C-alpha distance (Angstrom), angle and dihedral (degrees) to the residues before:
residue distance angle dihedral
M1 . . .
P2 3.81 . .
V3 3.88 113.9 .
S4 3.83 119.1 -134.4
L5 3.76 121.4 -144.6
K6 3.82 92.6 -101.6
Q7 3.79 90.7 52.2
A8 3.74 94.4 48.7
N9 3.79 118.7 124.2
T10 3.81 101.0 -134.7
L11 3.79 136.4 -163.8
I12 3.82 123.9 -164.3
I13 3.79 116.2 -162.1
D14 3.86 118.0 -169.3
D15 3.79 133.6 131.0
F16 3.84 94.4 -140.5
Q17 3.78 116.7 79.5
G18 3.78 91.7 -150.3
M19 3.82 92.5 54.4
R20 3.78 92.4 45.5
T21 3.88 90.0 52.2
M22 3.81 92.0 46.1
L23 3.87 93.2 51.8
R24 3.79 90.8 43.4
D25 3.70 91.0 53.2
F26 3.82 91.2 47.0
V27 3.78 90.8 52.2
K28 3.81 93.1 44.2
S29 3.77 89.7 53.6
M30 3.80 87.6 58.8
G31 3.81 90.3 61.2
V32 3.81 96.1 -100.5
S33 3.83 112.3 144.3
H34 3.78 103.4 172.0
I35 3.78 102.8 76.5
D36 3.85 129.5 151.1
T37 3.79 128.4 178.0
A38 3.73 137.5 -152.9
S39 3.80 128.7 -167.1
N40 3.84 100.2 -157.5
G41 3.72 143.2 11.6
K42 3.82 96.6 -91.9
E43 3.84 91.7 52.7
A44 3.83 89.9 44.1
I45 3.86 93.1 55.0
S46 3.82 89.4 46.0
R47 3.80 89.1 54.5
L48 3.84 93.7 44.8
N49 3.81 88.2 50.1
S50 3.71 94.8 54.4
S51 3.80 102.3 38.3
K52 3.77 138.1 33.6
Y53 3.84 112.4 -124.1
D54 3.74 127.6 -159.6
I55 3.80 92.7 -164.8
V56 3.83 130.6 28.3
I57 3.86 118.7 -174.3
C58 3.83 105.7 -169.0
D59 3.87 131.3 -179.4
F60 3.79 112.5 -135.7
N61 3.87 93.9 -137.8
L62 3.80 110.7 55.6
G63 3.85 100.9 168.2
A64 3.82 118.6 -119.5
G65 3.75 113.5 11.3
A66 3.73 131.9 18.5
N67 3.80 119.8 4.4
G68 3.79 126.4 -138.0
Q69 3.84 93.0 -92.1
Q70 3.85 90.7 52.8
V71 3.82 91.8 47.2
L72 3.80 89.4 52.0
E73 3.80 92.1 46.9
E74 3.82 91.1 51.6
A75 3.76 93.4 46.2
K76 3.83 91.0 53.5
L77 3.84 92.6 43.5
R78 3.74 93.2 52.1
N79 3.85 94.0 39.9
L80 3.86 92.1 -118.4
I81 3.76 89.3 139.6
G82 3.83 130.4 34.6
V83 3.80 140.8 -159.9
S84 3.81 92.6 -77.3
T85 3.78 94.2 53.3
I86 3.90 114.2 104.2
W87 3.82 111.5 -140.0
V88 3.84 116.5 -170.4
M89 3.78 117.8 -175.0
V90 3.74 116.9 -154.1
T91 3.86 119.3 -160.4
A92 3.77 143.8 162.6
E93 3.77 90.7 -159.4
K94 3.80 124.2 98.7
T95 3.80 100.0 175.2
A96 3.82 118.0 134.3
D97 3.86 91.5 -121.8
M98 3.80 90.6 56.3
V99 3.83 95.8 43.2
M100 3.84 92.6 48.6
G101 3.82 91.7 44.8
A102 3.88 91.9 49.7
A103 3.79 91.8 46.3
E104 3.79 91.4 52.3
T105 3.80 95.1 53.6
R106 3.80 87.0 50.9
P107 3.78 104.8 -138.3
D108 3.83 111.2 -174.4
D109 3.74 90.7 -113.4
Y110 3.81 141.0 -16.2
L111 3.74 125.1 -148.5
L112 3.85 126.7 -155.8
K113 3.80 116.4 -133.3
P114 2.92 137.0 -82.7
I115 3.87 93.6 59.7
N116 3.77 129.2 174.2
Q117 3.80 133.3 -157.5
V118 3.87 94.9 -102.6
L119 3.82 92.3 55.0
L120 3.83 92.0 44.0
Q121 3.80 93.6 47.1
N122 3.74 91.7 46.8
R123 3.81 93.4 54.7
L124 3.78 95.8 42.5
E125 3.79 92.1 51.2
K126 3.79 92.1 51.6
L127 3.84 91.1 46.5
M128 3.74 91.7 48.6
A129 3.87 91.1 53.0
R130 3.80 85.9 52.2
K131 3.74 99.8 42.9
Q132 3.84 106.7 37.0
S133 3.79 92.3 82.3
L134 3.86 94.0 59.0
G135 3.80 97.9 73.3
E136 3.81 97.9 99.4
I137 3.78 90.2 46.5
E138 3.76 92.2 52.6
S139 3.79 92.2 48.2
A140 3.79 92.4 52.6
I141 3.86 90.4 47.1
R142 3.86 91.2 50.4
T143 3.82 89.7 56.6
Q144 3.80 89.2 43.5
D145 3.78 90.5 -119.2
F146 3.81 91.8 142.9
G147 3.75 95.2 165.5
A148 3.81 90.6 58.5
A149 3.78 89.4 46.3
V150 3.78 89.8 56.9
G151 3.83 88.9 49.4
H152 3.85 91.1 55.3
C153 3.81 89.7 48.5
D154 3.83 89.9 55.2
Q155 3.75 92.2 47.1
L156 3.79 91.7 52.6
L157 3.77 92.4 47.4
K158 3.81 89.8 52.7
N159 3.82 88.1 53.7
Q160 3.75 91.4 58.1
V161 3.75 96.0 -124.0
V162 3.82 123.2 -167.6
N163 3.87 93.1 -108.4
P164 3.79 107.2 49.6
Q165 3.90 94.0 146.6
E166 3.76 92.6 54.5
I167 3.83 91.8 48.3
L168 3.78 90.9 46.0
R169 3.85 89.9 52.8
I170 3.88 90.9 47.9
K171 3.92 87.8 48.9
S172 3.75 92.4 50.1
D173 3.83 93.2 51.0
L174 3.86 89.5 49.8
L175 3.79 91.7 49.6
L176 3.86 90.8 50.7
T177 3.75 89.8 49.8
L178 3.81 90.9 51.6
G179 3.80 91.1 47.9
E180 3.86 89.5 -120.2
Y181 3.85 91.7 146.5
A182 3.84 98.3 161.8
A183 3.76 91.6 53.9
A184 3.80 91.8 44.5
K185 3.80 90.0 49.8
S186 3.75 91.8 52.7
L187 3.77 90.9 49.9
F188 3.83 94.5 49.5
E189 3.73 92.0 46.3
S190 3.88 90.6 49.4
V191 3.84 90.5 52.7
L192 3.89 91.0 45.9
S193 3.83 91.5 51.3
Q194 3.81 88.0 65.2
R195 3.80 98.1 43.8
N196 3.80 142.4 -22.6
V197 3.88 102.9 -88.5
A198 3.82 119.6 179.0
W199 3.84 95.8 -145.1
A200 3.83 92.8 51.6
K201 3.81 94.8 48.5
T202 3.78 88.6 44.8
G203 3.80 87.3 52.3
L204 3.81 90.9 57.0
G205 3.74 89.1 53.2
K206 3.78 91.1 51.3
I207 3.89 90.5 53.7
L208 3.84 90.5 52.1
F209 3.75 90.2 47.9
H210 3.80 94.2 50.1
T211 3.86 88.6 48.0
R212 3.83 88.5 50.4
D213 3.82 96.0 -114.7
Y214 3.83 89.3 135.4
E215 3.80 95.9 165.3
G216 3.80 91.1 55.3
A217 3.73 92.0 44.1
A218 3.84 91.6 52.8
I219 3.88 90.0 52.7
F220 3.87 91.8 53.7
F221 3.88 94.7 45.9
G222 3.86 89.5 45.7
Q223 3.81 90.8 50.6
V224 3.79 91.5 51.7
L225 3.83 90.4 51.3
T226 3.76 92.4 48.4
D227 3.76 91.4 53.2
N228 3.82 95.0 38.6
P229 3.84 117.2 14.9
M230 3.75 92.0 -178.5
Y231 3.83 93.3 62.6
I232 3.79 92.9 100.5
E233 3.83 96.8 177.0
S234 3.79 89.0 72.8
A235 3.80 90.8 49.2
D236 3.93 88.8 56.4
W237 3.82 89.1 49.4
L238 3.76 92.0 46.3
A239 3.77 92.3 52.8
K240 3.83 90.0 46.3
T241 3.85 89.4 52.1
Y242 3.76 93.9 48.8
D243 3.78 90.5 50.3
A244 3.79 90.5 51.0
M245 3.91 88.3 51.8
G246 3.80 90.0 48.9
Y247 3.76 93.5 -111.4
T248 3.81 94.0 130.9
A249 3.76 94.8 156.5
Q250 3.81 91.3 56.9
A251 3.80 88.8 45.5
Q252 3.78 92.1 53.6
Q253 3.81 91.9 50.5
V254 3.78 92.8 50.8
L255 3.83 91.5 51.1
M256 3.77 91.6 44.7
D257 3.86 88.9 55.4
A258 3.82 90.4 45.0
V259 3.80 94.9 52.7
K260 3.79 90.4 51.0
L261 3.80 87.4 60.5
S262 3.80 97.9 38.2
P263 3.80 112.6 13.8
N264 3.85 100.7 166.8
S265 3.81 100.7 76.3
P266 3.81 110.3 108.8
L267 3.94 92.3 -161.1
R268 3.84 91.8 52.2
Q269 3.76 93.5 46.9
K270 3.83 89.3 49.7
S271 3.71 91.2 49.4
L272 3.86 89.6 51.7
G273 3.72 91.3 49.6
D274 3.82 94.1 48.5
T275 3.81 92.0 48.6
A276 3.77 94.5 45.3
F277 3.74 91.3 49.2
K278 3.83 90.1 52.6
N279 3.76 88.4 50.9
G280 3.85 92.9 49.1
A281 3.79 92.2 -114.8
L282 3.81 91.3 138.1
D283 3.85 98.1 168.9
I284 3.81 91.5 53.0
A285 3.80 89.9 45.5
Q286 3.75 92.5 49.7
A287 3.78 92.1 49.2
A288 3.79 91.9 49.3
F289 3.77 95.3 49.1
E290 3.81 92.4 46.9
K291 3.76 89.3 50.8
T292 3.86 90.6 48.0
I293 3.83 91.5 53.9
Q294 3.82 91.4 46.5
I295 3.86 96.7 50.1
S296 3.80 92.5 39.5
E297 3.78 96.1 54.8
F298 3.79 92.8 105.6
S299 3.82 97.4 18.5
A300 3.87 133.3 107.8
H301 3.85 84.0 -122.5
K302 3.78 95.0 65.8
N303 3.81 103.4 129.4
P304 3.80 136.1 174.6
V305 3.81 89.0 -140.9
I306 3.82 88.4 74.2
Y307 3.80 92.5 57.4
A308 3.82 88.9 49.2
R309 3.83 91.0 50.3
L310 3.84 90.9 49.2
A311 3.79 90.0 48.9
E312 3.72 91.3 51.5
V313 3.77 92.4 50.2
L314 3.82 91.8 50.7
C315 3.85 88.0 47.6
D316 3.76 90.0 56.4
K317 3.74 89.3 48.3
N318 3.81 89.2 57.4
E319 3.85 92.3 -109.5
P320 3.79 98.6 120.5
V321 3.86 93.2 151.9
E322 3.84 89.8 57.1
A323 3.80 89.7 47.1
L324 3.84 90.2 55.7
K325 3.78 90.5 50.4
V326 3.82 89.5 55.5
L327 3.77 90.6 51.0
K328 3.80 91.2 47.0
R329 3.82 87.4 56.2
S330 3.77 89.2 49.2
K331 3.82 90.5 56.4
V332 3.81 88.9 54.7
D333 3.83 96.4 42.5
F334 3.91 92.1 48.5
R335 3.73 103.4 32.5
L336 3.74 115.4 154.9
N337 3.83 89.4 24.8
P338 3.83 109.4 115.7
S339 3.81 93.8 -168.4
A340 3.84 89.7 53.8
A341 3.81 91.4 45.6
L342 3.77 88.8 52.7
Q343 3.80 91.3 49.9
T344 3.79 92.0 49.4
A345 3.83 93.5 47.8
T346 3.76 88.8 50.3
S347 3.72 91.4 53.1
E348 3.77 93.8 44.4
C349 3.76 87.3 56.4
R350 3.87 91.6 59.4
V351 3.80 93.0 43.7
Y352 3.81 93.3 52.4
Q353 3.78 90.1 45.4
K354 3.78 90.6 53.5
M355 3.91 88.8 50.4
G356 3.83 89.2 53.5
K357 3.84 91.1 -113.2
T358 3.76 96.7 134.7
D359 3.82 97.1 168.1
M360 3.73 91.9 53.0
A361 3.81 90.3 45.8
Q362 3.82 91.2 53.8
A363 3.78 91.4 45.9
A364 3.77 92.2 53.3
M365 3.81 89.9 47.4
E366 3.86 90.0 52.0
V367 3.88 88.7 54.2
A368 3.86 88.7 49.8
E369 3.77 91.4 50.7
R370 3.77 92.7 49.6
L371 3.83 91.0 51.2
M372 3.85 89.6 45.5
D373 3.85 89.6 57.1
Q374 3.81 89.9 49.8
L375 3.81 93.1 52.0
G376 3.78 95.8 45.2
S377 3.79 114.0 -176.0
N378 3.91 92.1 -12.8
L379 3.83 92.1 102.1
S380 3.78 125.6 124.4
T381 3.79 117.7 -126.0
E382 3.84 88.7 -117.2
L383 3.87 90.5 56.0
V384 3.78 95.2 47.7
L385 3.83 89.2 52.9
E386 3.76 90.8 48.8
I387 3.88 91.8 51.9
A388 3.80 91.3 46.2
R389 3.85 90.5 50.6
S390 3.85 90.0 53.6
H391 3.93 90.6 48.2
L392 3.84 86.6 54.7
K393 3.80 92.6 48.1
L394 3.82 88.9 54.4
G395 3.78 91.8 46.7
Q396 3.75 93.2 -109.5
K397 3.75 94.8 135.3
D398 3.85 96.0 156.6
K399 3.81 91.5 57.9
A400 3.78 91.9 47.4
C401 3.81 91.6 49.4
R402 3.78 92.4 49.8
L403 3.81 91.8 51.0
L404 3.83 93.6 45.7
G405 3.74 93.7 40.9
D406 3.84 90.5 58.5
L407 3.82 90.6 45.6
I408 3.85 90.0 54.5
K409 3.83 91.9 46.5
N410 3.82 91.1 49.9
N411 3.83 89.6 49.6
H412 3.81 104.9 23.8
E413 3.86 93.1 148.9
N414 3.81 94.8 47.7
A415 3.85 107.5 104.1
D416 3.84 93.4 -176.5
I417 3.83 92.3 57.5
S418 3.84 90.9 46.0
R419 3.86 87.7 54.3
Q420 3.76 91.9 50.5
I421 3.82 90.8 50.7
E422 3.78 90.1 48.2
A423 3.85 88.8 54.0
V424 3.81 91.5 52.5
F425 3.75 92.8 56.2
E426 3.84 92.5 40.9
S427 3.76 89.3 55.4
E428 3.86 88.2 59.5
H429 3.84 93.3 43.0
L430 3.86 90.8 -108.7
A431 3.83 98.7 116.1
A432 3.85 94.6 135.9
E433 3.90 91.9 50.6
G434 3.81 89.7 48.1
Q435 3.82 93.5 52.8
A436 3.85 90.1 46.1
L437 3.89 90.8 51.8
I438 3.85 91.6 47.4
M439 3.90 89.8 50.3
T440 3.82 97.4 45.8
S441 3.82 93.9 42.5
R442 3.83 92.9 50.9
Q443 3.85 91.4 46.0
E444 3.83 90.1 52.2
V445 3.78 90.5 58.5
I446 3.82 92.3 44.2
D447 3.90 90.5 50.7
I448 3.82 92.4 50.6
N449 3.77 91.4 47.8
N450 3.84 91.6 48.5
Q451 3.76 91.0 49.1
G452 3.79 92.8 49.0
V453 3.82 89.6 50.8
M454 3.79 90.4 49.9
F455 3.79 93.3 52.9
A456 3.82 90.4 48.5
K457 3.80 91.3 51.9
Q458 3.74 90.5 50.3
G459 3.77 90.9 49.8
D460 3.87 92.6 -117.5
F461 3.73 96.1 135.0
Q462 3.80 97.1 162.1
Q463 3.82 93.5 59.0
G464 3.87 90.1 42.8
L465 3.85 92.4 50.5
K466 3.80 92.4 44.5
L467 3.87 89.6 53.4
L468 3.81 97.0 46.0
R469 3.76 95.9 39.6
T470 3.79 89.7 56.4
A471 3.80 90.3 46.0
V472 3.85 91.3 51.7
K473 3.77 91.0 48.8
Q474 3.80 91.2 52.2
L475 3.82 93.6 40.7
P476 3.79 104.7 34.9
N477 3.79 93.6 169.3
S478 3.86 97.8 47.0
E479 3.84 102.1 120.6
V480 3.81 89.3 -170.3
M481 3.89 95.2 53.4
I482 3.82 91.5 45.4
V483 3.80 91.6 50.9
N484 3.77 93.1 47.3
L485 3.84 91.5 49.3
C486 3.88 87.9 50.8
G487 3.75 89.8 51.7
L488 3.82 94.7 49.0
L489 3.80 92.4 49.6
I490 3.89 89.9 49.7
A491 3.74 90.6 47.7
Q492 3.88 92.5 52.0
M493 3.79 91.6 49.7
S494 3.81 90.1 47.7
K495 3.77 89.2 55.7
E496 3.78 103.0 34.0
G497 3.84 103.2 25.9
Y498 3.83 138.6 -94.6
K499 3.80 116.6 -54.3
E500 3.75 121.8 -173.8
T501 3.81 93.9 -142.8
L502 3.73 92.8 54.8
A503 3.80 92.0 43.9
A504 3.73 90.2 53.6
E505 3.82 89.5 50.6
V506 3.84 90.3 52.0
T507 3.81 90.8 48.0
E508 3.86 90.1 54.1
L509 3.77 91.0 47.9
L510 3.80 91.1 47.8
D511 3.88 89.8 53.2
R512 3.84 87.2 53.1
I513 3.78 92.5 50.0
R514 3.85 90.3 49.1
L515 3.86 90.8 53.8
L516 3.83 92.5 46.8
N517 3.83 97.6 42.8
P518 3.86 120.5 -9.3
A519 3.79 88.1 -172.0
N520 3.75 95.1 61.6
K521 3.79 109.1 142.8
K522 3.84 95.1 -133.6
Y523 3.85 98.0 42.5
E524 3.72 98.3 82.7
S525 3.84 94.5 43.5
Y526 3.86 92.1 48.6
V527 3.87 90.2 50.2
Q528 3.81 90.6 52.9
V529 3.82 93.4 45.4
L530 3.76 90.9 50.6
S531 3.83 91.8 47.2
R532 3.87 90.1 52.4
M533 3.78 90.6 48.9
R534 3.78 91.1 50.7
R535 3.88 91.2 52.3
G536 3.78 91.6 47.3
G537 3.83 92.9 42.3
């Protein structure tokens, strides 16, 4: 049901008691009774984690710790707020850095101090009129039922709501998430036929990127930046596109231009550091990684990988002692975090190797391997690549190939991961071996899939299931293998009758698919087929 302003569950975030009291009094005078407050970023995230708010009024400067922009970033990253939440940023700052940063996190509005009740109420009433229709879309998104969310968007657009552009933008994001590129293309072109809108043209570029037409994508992103140099999202995508094309010098320049305009994005600074490091621009890479660590201190994007990257840059600059200091800081900043400890041990291995301390390098690698065994399959792609790189530095090529071979098999259709693996081998002057590993690992997955399909066609379900169950056990993150095993189990039940044990296995596999990729094309159809089988069984 739509929520009125008086019914809105409201959170006020400000580090000054006087400002919190004033804003609370303003909102109370509007008839709002459900009001909570938070005095800093940590308390705000705790509030957002425990309650659903319709309105958040947040000061940009929150004293020590996270600022308002970082609180909003974390709230979005952790899905603590949705499309129907109103987020108003309040600030006394007018600096370009702040304005660009606030614009990038896309609050619904931001108000310059001093503010008064009339101004605040006017803005909130307009935002409520715009947002109150989005509740059903948000509910569907929260349950990852993106198809239903698109349906709600379509229904609202038919009803001629007051915020069609906002709903079209939400719908376009959902279509991209679902991989419905033809429908997304039609939407973007329809918007652009009315007027030249940066987000719609950027959307067309994204479609071309996802369908690997990198040259076409670069043209669209470039056009957006020509028309609107401040639309930084297109700059990020242009840099990503150039990187995919192998034009890393151009990617670096685009990112350098972008960070001049908006320097406080940890992800953009990390991208600049990674790209500059690939290009051998070590001073630029060092500055970018140091900036990333600085601005991520109280951010959801704080990441031990950045410390490792900075240590590697310092190592390549023949400053191994400084590199070890960075890694020592990482141990303090990420204590009690086994993934971070693994990252640090892996990096220490490379630093000691660079220093000629082979015994200490090997000891660090042994620590990394023990941690890797503890974590099992819960390793990020980035971390697997780092561990493999360290194995290669130690001359342990077989171990590196086993790790990277499994990574390819689990992601054999992911071109971006293949490029990253190629870069690891190229950095050790083993490009040909890297390409051979990628080809053989991909082919192994294709052969298993083909054999499973053949068994299914022949009606030999037991052999097919044995093959695919073994493959899924060996490759627990292979979306393709899990989907194919689901399909085979459903095919067997379609032919031989519903069995609760097999249905339970399908349900567990579907849960894994949803975690890996909720937009998987076959996920929803398999859920519906299984539901029909249960009703009939």
